[in-house]
N, C-alpha and C positions, 0 to 999 in steps of 0.2 A: 381589288378595288373594295371600297368600304364604305358604309352609309352611316357610320356611327357618329359622326361629328355632328350631325343634324340633330340626333337626340341628346346629345349632351346639354345643349341650350335649354330644351325643354326640361330636363332634370335640374337644371341650375336654378330654374325658378322656385323648384320646390325646396331647395335649401338655402334660397337667399336670405331669408331671415335670420339665419344662423351665422352668416358671413359676411355681414355687412362690414365688419372691421377686420376682415380675413383676406383682403385681396391686395396684390402688389399693384402698382399704378400702371406698370405697363409690361407685356409679356412679349416674347420674341415671335413674329409673325410665323403662324402656322401653316399658310398658304404659299407664300414665295419667299425666297431668300432676300436679304438686304440689298439694296443698290443693284436691283434686277435691271435687266434690258428695259428699254423704253417699250410701253404697250399702245396698242391702238385698239380702236372699237368699231364695229360696223353693225348695223342693224338688218336682221334677216326675219321679217314677220315679226312674230313675239320674241324672238331671241336677239340678244346682243352679244356678239362674239367678242372676245376680249384677246389680243394676240399681238406676238411681236413682229418686227419686219421679217426676221429669219424664218418665221412661221406663216407668212403670208400665203404661200402655195397651199400649205395644209389647212388654213382658215378659209380658203376658198373652196377646197374640198369639203369643208364642214358646213359652209354655207350652202353648198348644193345638197348635201344630206338633210340640214335641218328644213329646207323647203318642202320636203315630202315626209320627214320624220315627226313634226309636230302635228300636222294634220291627222298622220296615221295613228299616233298614239292618242291623241284628242279624241278619235272615233273609237278606239279600242278600250280606253279607260273611261270613257262615257263623260267627260266633262273637258272645259277648258280652264287651265290654270288661272289663279287669281291674280297672277302677279308676273312681271316678264321673267324670262329665264335668261340668266347670265351665263356663258358658256366660255370657261377661260382655257385658252391654249397656251399652256405655261411654257416659258423660255428653256432652254437647255442649260441653264444655270442651276435647275431644279430637275436632276436625272434620276426620276424615281419610277419604277415599274408599278404604278398605280394611278388611281383617281378617285374622287369622291363626290358625292352628292350632298347637299345640306340646304335646309331652309334658313341657315343663319350665316352671315347676317342678311342675306338676301336668298331668293329662290335661284340656286345656281349650281353649278357643277364644275369642277376642276380637274382638269385631263393634263396628265404629266406626260413626258415624252420618251420615258425609259423603257417601253415595253418589249422591245427586240430582247432584252435580258431573260424575258419569260416566253419566248416564241414557242418553244415545245409544250407549255402547259396549257394555252389556251385553246389551240386546235382551230384558230382563226386566220384568215388572209391578212386583214387589216387590224392594225392595233389601234389606230384612231377611231375606225368605225366601231369596234367592240366597245370603246370607251363612250362613244356617243349613245349607241345603242343600250348600253346597260346603265349608264348614269342617268339618263333622260327617263328611263323606266322609274328610277328612284324618284326623281322629280314629281312624277305623276302619281307615283304610290303616296306620297307623304304630303304633297300639296292639297290632296283632297280634303274638302270641308263641306260636305253635303249635308249640312243642318244650320238652321238660322243662328243659333248660339255662337258656333264657331266662326261663322262667316261675319256675324255682326261684329264680334270682338276682334277679329282680324282687321276690319277696316279702321278700328280705333287704336288697338294694340299692336298691329303688325304681326310678325311671327314671334311674339313676345311670349310671357309666362304669367300666370295668374294663380296666385297661392291663396285660398281662402278655406274656411271649414268645408265648403263644397266647391272642388274645383272643376270648372269645365275646361276642357283641353282646347286651347286654341289652334293646335295642330294635333288632332287626335290620333293620326297614324304615325305619329312619332314614337307611340308606345309600342308599335308593333314589333314582334319577334324577328330577328335576322333571319329566322328560317324561312319565314313568308317572305320578307322584302328581298333578300340575296337571291332565294330560290326563283322568285318572279323575274328579277332581273336576268338572271341565267337564262331562263325561259325567252325572254325578249331578246336578248343578245343572238340567239341561236335562229332565228327566223327570219333573217334578212339576207340570205346567201352569202353571208361572210363566215359561215361556220360557226363555232361556238362550243362551249364547254358540253353541251347535251351530245355533240359528236364524239365525244372522246371516250376511248375504250377504257382507259386509265379510271375514269370517274365511274364507269358501269362496273368496273372490277371492285371498286370500293363500296359501292352500294350494294353488291353481292356478299362482300365480306361482312358489312355491317347486319344485313339481313340474315345471313347464315348464323352469326352469333346471337339472333335475337334482340339486336340492338335498336330496331325500329320502333320505338317506344316515344309516345308523345313527349313525356317527361324528359327524355334523354336528347332528343332533336330539338324541340321547340326552345330549350335553354342553351345560352352560351356556356357549354359545360367545360371542365378542364379533362374530358375525355378526348382520347385519340380519335378522329383527327382535327380536334380542336376547332378553331374557327373556320376552317374548311369545310366542316360539316354542313353549314348553313347554305353554302354555295351548291355542294354536291348532292346531298340529300334533299335539300330544299328543292333544288333545280329538277331533279327527277319527278318529286311529288307534283310540283308545279305543271311538268309536262304531261303527267298522268291526268290531273284536271282538264288541262286544255284538250287533250285527245279525247277525253270522254264527255267533257260537257261544253266545249267550244272555248276558242283561245279569248275572245272577247268577254265571254261571260267570267272566265277565269281572272281576267285583268280588272273587270269591275267590281270585283270584290272589294277592292280598296276603297272605291267611292262608297260602297254598302257600309263598310266598316267606320267610315268617317262620320256616320250618322250617330253612332255610338259615342257621343263627346262624354257622357256622363260616366262610361263604363268601359275605359280605353282598354281593357283586356279580354273582352269577349272575342269568340271566335265562331261558334257554331251559328249564330243568328245570322251574321253578315254573309256567312259562306253559303248557308242556305238561301238567302235572299237572290244571291249572285248566280249559283249553279242549280239550285234545287236539291242540293244534299248538304249536309252539315260536316263540320270538320272532323268529329268523332268517327262517322261512318266512313267517309271518303279517305281518311288516313289509314282506318283498318282496312279498306279495300286495297288501298295501296300497298300496304306493307304485306298483306298476303300475297299480292301479285308478285311482289319483289322477292320474297321468300321461296316462291315457287320456281321463279326464274333462276334464283340464285342456287337452288338444288341441282340445277343442270351443268353448272360449272365445275370445271376440274379445277382443283386448288393445290397449291404446293402443301406438302406435308412432311413431318420430321421436324427434327431440330435444326433450327436455322444456324449458320456459322455465327451470326451476330444479328442483333435488331436495332431498329432506331426509330423515334417517334416523328423524324421529318426526313425527307428524302432530297439529296442533292445529287447531281449528275454523277456518275462514275467516270473516272479517267485512267489512262494508263500509258506506259512507255514500254520498252521492250522488256523490262524485267519486273516490274511491278503494276498492279493496279492500287489506285488510291482515290479516297474520298473522305468526306466528313459523315459522321453518324453520331446520333443522340440518343441514346437508350433510354434516358430518364426524363428528358425535357426540362429538367430543373437545374442542370450543371453545364458546365462548358462542354462543347462536343469533343469526341475523339476524332484525331487523325488516324484513319484507319490505313495500313498499307498490307498488300496482300501479294506474297512471293508468287509470281505465276510459274514457277518451276516446282517448288516445294509445296505451296499450299499454306504456308506459314502466314499467320495473321498477327501482326504486331499494331497496336493501338496505344495512343497517348493523348492525354488531355490537351487541347489546343484553344486558342482564342482567335481562330479564324473566323471572320464573318461568314454567315451562309452564303453558300455558292459552289460552283464547280471548281475543283482544284486544278490549276495550271503548273507545270513544271517548265522552266527555262533557264538556261545557263546556271543550273546547279541549285536553283531558288524555286521554292513552293509558294504559290500566290493563290488567292480565292478570287473569282469574278464576282464583285459585289458593288453596291451603291452605297455611300456614306458621306457625311461632311468632310472635306479634306482642310477646309477653313471654315471660320464661322459665317462665312458669306455664300459658300458654294457647296452643293452636292453633286457629286460625280460618279459616274459609273468608271470601272476601270479595274486593273488589279490591286489587290489589297495584301499586304504582308500579314504575318500572324498578329502582329501587334496593330492591324488596322490602317497602317499608312498607305497612302496611295502611291503607286509607282507611277510617277510624273509622265514618263513616256506613253502611258496608256490612258491618260486622262481623256474621257469622252470616248472610249472604245470599249466594246463588249469583245473581249479577246476570245477566240475560239481555239486557237492553237499557233503552232509556228512551223513554217515549212522547214524542210532539210536544210535550206540556206539561210534560215535564222529570219525569214520574213514574217512578221505578225500577220495574221488572218483575224478579221475582226469586223464587227457591225460598227459603222459610224453613228453615234448616237444621235447627234443633231440632224441628220438627214434621214432618220429611220422612223420617223412619228408615225408614217402610214405603214410602210412594210420595212424589214431589214435590209439596210444596204451593205453589202458585202465589199471589203477592200482587203487587196492584199498589198502591204506595204503602204504606200501614197498612192495606189492606182485602184479605181473602182473595178470591181470584178462582175457582180451581178446582184439583181434582186432577188432575194430568197426569202423562204418560208418555213425554214426549220433552223436548228443548231447545225454547226458544220462539222464534220470529221475531217482532220487533217492528217493524212498518211503520206509522208515524205513530202513529194510537190503534188500530189493528188488532193482535190477538195471533194467531198461528199456532201450532198444536201439535197433538200426537197423544195420545189416550186409548185405554188399551188395556181391553178387557172379555172376559176370557177370551182365545180366539184371534183375536179380532176387533180390528183398530186402524182406529181412525176419526180422519180429519183435521179439525180444526176451524178456522174462522175466528171469533175471538171466542166465542161460544157457539152458533155455527151449524155443524152437520155438513155437510162438503163432500164427503166421499169415505170409503168404507170398504172393506178388504180382509181377508183372512184372512193372518195373520202377526204376529210381533212385532219384526220390523227395519224401521224407517221412519225417517229423519232428515230435518227440514226442512233444505233448502238456500238457498232464496231465494224471493222474491215478485217478479214482474216488473210493468212498470207498467199492465198491464191487470188486474192483481189475480190472474193464474194463479200457482199454488204449484208450486214444484219441491221434490221430495223424492227422496232416495236410498233404494232398497228392493231386495229379491231380483229377481235375474234366472234364469233357468234354468242358468246356468252362472256365478253369481257376484253382482255389485252393479252397478247402474246407475242412471242419472237419468230420473225419470219427471216428468211436468208434468200437473196437473189443472186444468180450467177454473175461472174464478171462480164460474160459475153453471152447474148441470146436472151437474156431476161427471165430465164427459167427460175421459179419461185417455189419455196419450200417452206412448209412452218417446222421448226426445229423444236419447238417445246409443247408439251401437251396442256400445259397449265393454262388457265384464263385469267391469272392474276399477276402476269408480269408486266412490270413497267419500266425496267431498265435492266441492261446487261452488258457483260464485258468480257472478252475472251480471255482464257487462261491459255488456250491453245485452238487449233482449228476444230477440237471436237468436244471441248469443254468450256464452260461459261460461268461466271459469278452473276446470278440473275437475282434481281429484286423483285420479290412478290408483296403486293399490298394487302394486308390481312387486318382482321377486326380491330386490333389493338396496337399494331405497329407495321413497320416494313420489315420484311423478313429476308435475308441474304443467305442465298443456297448456291452451292456447287452443284451443278447439273450438267449431266452428259447431254449432247445435241442428238436429237432422236428426228432426223428428217422424214417428212412425208408431204405427199403432194396437196397442197393447200394454199390458198391466196387469201389476202385481208378480205374482212367482210365488209361490205358497204353498210354502213349505218343510216338508215332512211328515216326521216321524220315525217309525220303526216302532212306537214306543209311541202314536202318534197314532190309535189306534183304541179300539173299544169295551172290548177287553181291556186295552189300556193305561191306561184311565181308571182302574184300580185302583191305579195309582201317583200319581194326582192329588192330592197332599197340600194343594194350595191350595184346591180344592174341599171336601175331607174337613174340615179343621180349622176349629173354632170358638173363639175365645177363652176361656181359662180364668181364672176370678177369683183373684187373689192378694191376701194380706193384707199389711200392711206392718209386722208385728209381730216380725220377725227382723231386726235391724239386722246389717250387716256391720261388724265390727270386725277389722282387720287384724291385731291382735296375737292374739286369740282365733281368727282363721282360719287360723293357722299349722298347717301339718300336716307331717308327716316327708315330704320330698320325693324325697331320693335320697342316695345315697354314692357318692362319686367315689373310686377307689382305682387308683394308678399307681405302678408299680415300674420304677425305673431302674438302670443300672449307671454307676458313675463309677470311672474308671481314673486314678490319679494317676501323675504323671510320677515318674520316680526322683529320690529326694531323699537326699543322703548324710547329711542330718541325723536321718534315720528309721532305725530298726534293721532290720538286714539282713532278719530273718525276718519282718518286717511285709508282710502281703500290700498290693498295689499296686490291688487290684480291690475295690469296696465297693459294697453294694447299697444305693439310696436308694429312700426311700418317700414318698408323700403320700397322706393318708386325709383325706376332707372330709365329713362328714355335715351335710346340710342340712335345716332346717325353713324353710318359706317359706309365704306366703299366695297366692292365686291371681292377686292384682293386684300382686304383687312390690312392695309396699309396705315390708314387713318381712322379715328373713331372720334366722335364728339359726343358727349352726354349731358343730361340734365338730371340731377338727382335730388331726392329729398328723402329723410329718413328719421325715425326716431330711435335712439339707441337705448341701451340698457341702463343708461344715466337719467332717461327720460327726458333727455334733451332733443329738441327738434332742430335739424340742420337742413340746409338746401344749398345747391351749388351747381356748378359747371365743372367738366372735366374733359381733358383732350388728351390723346396719346398716340405717338406716331412710331411705326416699326418700320419705315420705309429705306431707312438709311442705316449705316453702320453703328451710329450713335442713336439708340432708341430712348425715347424719354416720355413722361407722362406728367401732367401736372392736374391738381384740382384746386379750385377756389369754393370756399365754403362760406356761408353766413348762418350765425347762429340766431334762429327765429325765437326760440324759448329755452332757456336753459333752466334747469332744476338742480344746479350743483350747490345751492343752498341747503339742499336736503343731506348732503354729504356731512361725514363727521370727520374733521372739521369742515365747515363750508367753504366752498370754493368758489372763485369769482371767474366766469368765462370771459373770453375776448369776444368780440363781436362779429368778427370774420378771421379768416386764416387762409393759409396756401400749404399745399403739400406737393412736392416736386420729386421727381426721381429721374436719373439718368443712368443708363447700362450701356457699357462697350465691351463687347464680347472681343477677347483678344486670341484666343487659342481654341479651336476645335479640331483635333487631328487625333488619328488613332482612337483611343479611349479615353483621351484627355481634353479637359475643357478649363479654361479659365475667362474670368472677367473681371473688369472694375466696373464699380456701381456707387453712386453717389445719392443721397437722400437728404432733403431738408423738409422739416415739418414744424408748422406752427401749431402748439398744443392748445386748444380751445380750454382745456381744464385749468390752465395757468397762463396768463396772457403773456407773460414775459418769457416763457419756454419755448426755444426754438433750436432745436438739436439740428446740426448739419453733420453728417455722417459720410464716410468713405470707407468702401470696402474692396479687398482684393480676395478673389476666391480661385482655388486651383483643386481640381480633383480629378482622379481617374476611377471610372466605375465600368465594371462589365456585368452584365446581366442576361442570362441567356433562356430562351424558352419561357415557361411560365413559372420561374423562380419566384417563390414568396419574397425574397429579400435579395439585394444585389449579392452577386457571387464572388465578387471581390471589388473592394471600394477603398481608396485612400482620399482623403480630403483635409485641406489645409486652408484657412482663411486669417487675415489679417485686418484690422479695422482701427478707426480712429474716430472719436466723436467730439465736436466742439459744441457748447451750450452754455451762453451768457460767461464766455472766456474761461469756462472749466473744460478741461481736456480729459478725455477718457480713452484709453487705448488697450488692445488685448488681442486675443486670437482663439481660433478653435482648430480642433484637431479631430478627425474621425477615422475609424478603420473598420472593416468588416471582411469577414471571409466565410465561405460555406465549407461544409463537412460531409462526409457520406451520410445517407439516410436522413436527409434534408434537415440536420442541424445547422445552425449559424451562430457564429461567435462575433461579437461587437465589443468595438471600444471607443470612447469619446471623451473629450474634455473641453474646457473653456477657461480662459484666463481674462480678467478685466480689472483694470486699475484706473481710479480717477484722482486728479489732483485738487478736487473741489473741497470746500470745508463743508462736511457732511451736514445736511439739514433736510430732516424728513418731511417738514411742512412745505419746504422750498424746493422739494424735488431736485436736490442736488446730490451727486455721486452716482455710483454704478447701481442702476436699477435692478432691484430683485422683485420678480412678479411670479405668479402662479401659472401664467398663460402667455404664450407669445402674442404680439401686437404687430400685425404686419402692415397696417396703414403707417402707423407712426415708424415701424421698421427701425428701431434703434440696435443695431447690431451688437452692442455691449450688453444688453440687458441679459440677464441670467434668469432662466426659469427655474423655479423650485416646486415641483407638485406638493400639495398640501401647505403651502404656505398661507398665512393667515394676514391678508392684507399685501400691501405693497410698501417696501423698504428701500433705503438707499445705504450703501456701503461706500467705504474707500477702497477696498479690494475685495474681489471675490473669485472664487476659483472652484471648480467642481471636476471631478472624474468619474467615469461611469463604466462598468464592464457588464456584458450582457450575454445570455445564451439563449436561443429560441430553437424549438422544435415543432415542424410542422406535423400535424396530424390530419391525415386526408380521410374524413369521415363525411361524404357528401350527403345531402338529401335535395332532391331536384323535384319540384312540383309542376305539373302542367297547369292545375287549376288555380294554384296560389300564385301572386304576382311576387313573392319572396321565396327564395330557395337559399340552400347552404352549399357553399363550394367546397370550403375546407376552413380549418382550424389550425391554431397553433399557440403552443405555451410559451411564455418567456419568464425569464427571471433576470432582474437587474441589481445591482448593488452601485449606489452613488455615496460619494463623499463630497462634502461641502466645507470648505474653509472661507469664512466670512470675517472681515476686519472692518468694524465699524468706527476705528480710531481708539477711543478708550476702550471698547468691549472687542473682544474676539469669540467668534462661536464656531464650533465644529459640529457638523451633522452627519450622521450616517443613516442612510435611508436603504431598505431593503423592500424590493418591489415583486410582486407576483401579479402576472396578468395573463388572460386569456385573450386571443385575437380571434376574431371570426371574419370570414369574408363572405358575405352576403350577395346574392344575386337579386337584384331589383328589375322587376318587369320584364324578366328573361334574359336580359342583356347587360345590365350596367352594375359592376362590381361596386359593393360598398363595404369598406373595412371598418370595424370597431374593434376597439379594446377596452375591455374591462380590468381596472388594476385596483390592487389593494397595496398601499404603502405604509409601511411602519418606520417611523423616525425616531430616532433614540433620544430626540431633545425637544421639547414642546414648547420652547421659549417664544419663538415666531411661527412654529408649524403645529399642525396637528399631529397628535402621535400617531393615531390610526385614521387613515383616510381612504375614501374609494373615488376613483375617477372613471368616467366613461369617456372615450375619446373616439371621435368618428372622422373619416375622411372617403371621399368617393374618389375610384380610380376608374380610368376610361384607357 
């Protein structure tokens, strides 16, 4: 579950002045797939539920929760949200084990159906409830505007953005660290009688490992670092820190920190003052107290020692058959994972690079698949079994496979019906509602069922053992029918075994850092230990001793704490289907983005001496959108670097297979007569784009796109372009560049009866030690009579122009001006090397995550008709990945280019290129 998308829009306002001409007209919908099921809506207090007919029962459950949830959070966070909350229960065409909260385009949360795939991760009973509890906490954290400036601006600009020399934050808490946001949401997800990640021994063990290594440092946890365990750190470490605050200073005081923080609109990175106002202690001291307590606790844990068999930066469940244990492991986190196979008899390990999507590996009928979620077409995201090339096994569409019986029957969770709790099927027959992954041994099924705080282990329909707690993961079953499972120990997480009959339980490993295991035989296991920098895989002998899982009790697990138990309190609320959700009529005023910049012209002898060289640029965008982001209407006005003022309207639709956008503009004041030679603008024009995704399966993607643009610089220029693209890209973990990439495109452009055609090719591969090799090329040819002033021919420019989006344009860094050729082609070879020298700061809102050096050689062959020109260009550059505001990556490259011919280019040039990555 993530909260990052709401922050993206806040940052977008800061860079808007630089990207006025850097947007495509339409993007694929980031919320729901095209041609999704019909949605309906229902009002519950300050909440509007958006749901499908198939999800009506789940919406009624959510309606019952919302009746109590919003008043409870309103009291705890200390304020009432300033806008309605839209809660989307998204259809099972979007099978994703995730959800998100955002203030853009409205105050909303989007909850997806695929949580049964992560049933062993969250330590909760109900997936839907944990989404509601967690994501609503985010809405209350970030919607807060407890100051006159932000609340007044919000009434005018909505949740938009404002960029001036002094910028007041309209949504002040959008700048908050994920450590605080996600940590607090984990705190709140865990306090309603539904379990939660604070009950998980796995996360206790992770906190212990980080504490023992001395990693509980503000600069390390407050930033979104590239240290293990990556983004998971915000949830795990942040959740435990927030629990420390709530236990020592009170839950409501801890939650009201976000209200206090929102008062600091003029300094959106402050931590000490608002926390002191909320709980009576500042961040520095409370964090040090928490770290010291965790280090003391960690010193009591027994940890795995010695050299592990192998390590991995990510954990996926182990699986086995009669002869082998098999799983995925990623030792580097920047390359494709290994498919690891361990022979159960010899202990021999084999590993081979693979392109499986992350998930448990399943073997069936001689083939190996991974349990994953992905696009299987451009219009549907399904969970199921995926091949190594990431193709969906159609027989498993919408099924989270747990295994196969001896008779070959699939055992699986049905995704569509598992929004609340996993619904277990064997073949076509419903079997049981369960609360853990299922181990299939022959015809026997082993699983846990949750009833309140009681967790019961079953073999088929027979209970074997029960204990108090929410955390318990089936590990394996030995030849005598004894079940091994991972559960809480006093200091973390360890491995237990329960007898086949009688329910006798023993602890079989002494370590407190065990999060997974698989038997080699009845007396030895491959155990996975969570450690400070990775997961370690160890061969360990079983050492049984009498012990039972430790009940993890939190301070609200009392009679007084039962008042917050919304799981017990709520009853479903009946909803009607009489209000259809139409995205056009659901559009509401969303926000106004306003940015102001300063443009300084170089001295030009052709301009009057008394003309100022400094000019104010602005960009205003007023947006109307629906909560599912299927449609958006906008009003815009801006002054560009030509000093021309434009205004207009825009509309884009991403609801259907064919997505499209259009902008109509009017030129209010053109300054093109200042150009050399002077230009005459048209009074108004239109820009339109259509995109049709055709293929999205495996790692392949293909689409057709068409653009039409009326250029205001030259009133007769109206290029119409068509493009076909095909690419295959794999990128794993935190790889700096794609690990493997192949891309090809073909295009044609028609302008004033001139035809231009051509194509592009791009390749990339990774090497050990974070080296990357790349190659790309482009060819464009026009049948136009070349005319530089009439802008006819293949356009050559220094920068890409995404609004006009002429695919035949060839970009030449260091080019002096814009030129038009009869034919142009270029080729490039590149090598990049990542250098990991991070510098993270807690006090500063800017940190450095990593760097890379790159070398490029480019050759250009340009045919201007009577003149041909060959250019050779050598480029050396330094890439740096900054971390802004503790959470948003910003990449920039500083390049020096040497060109061996200065006829139309500078021989020596420098360029700074920036891009924001999310």
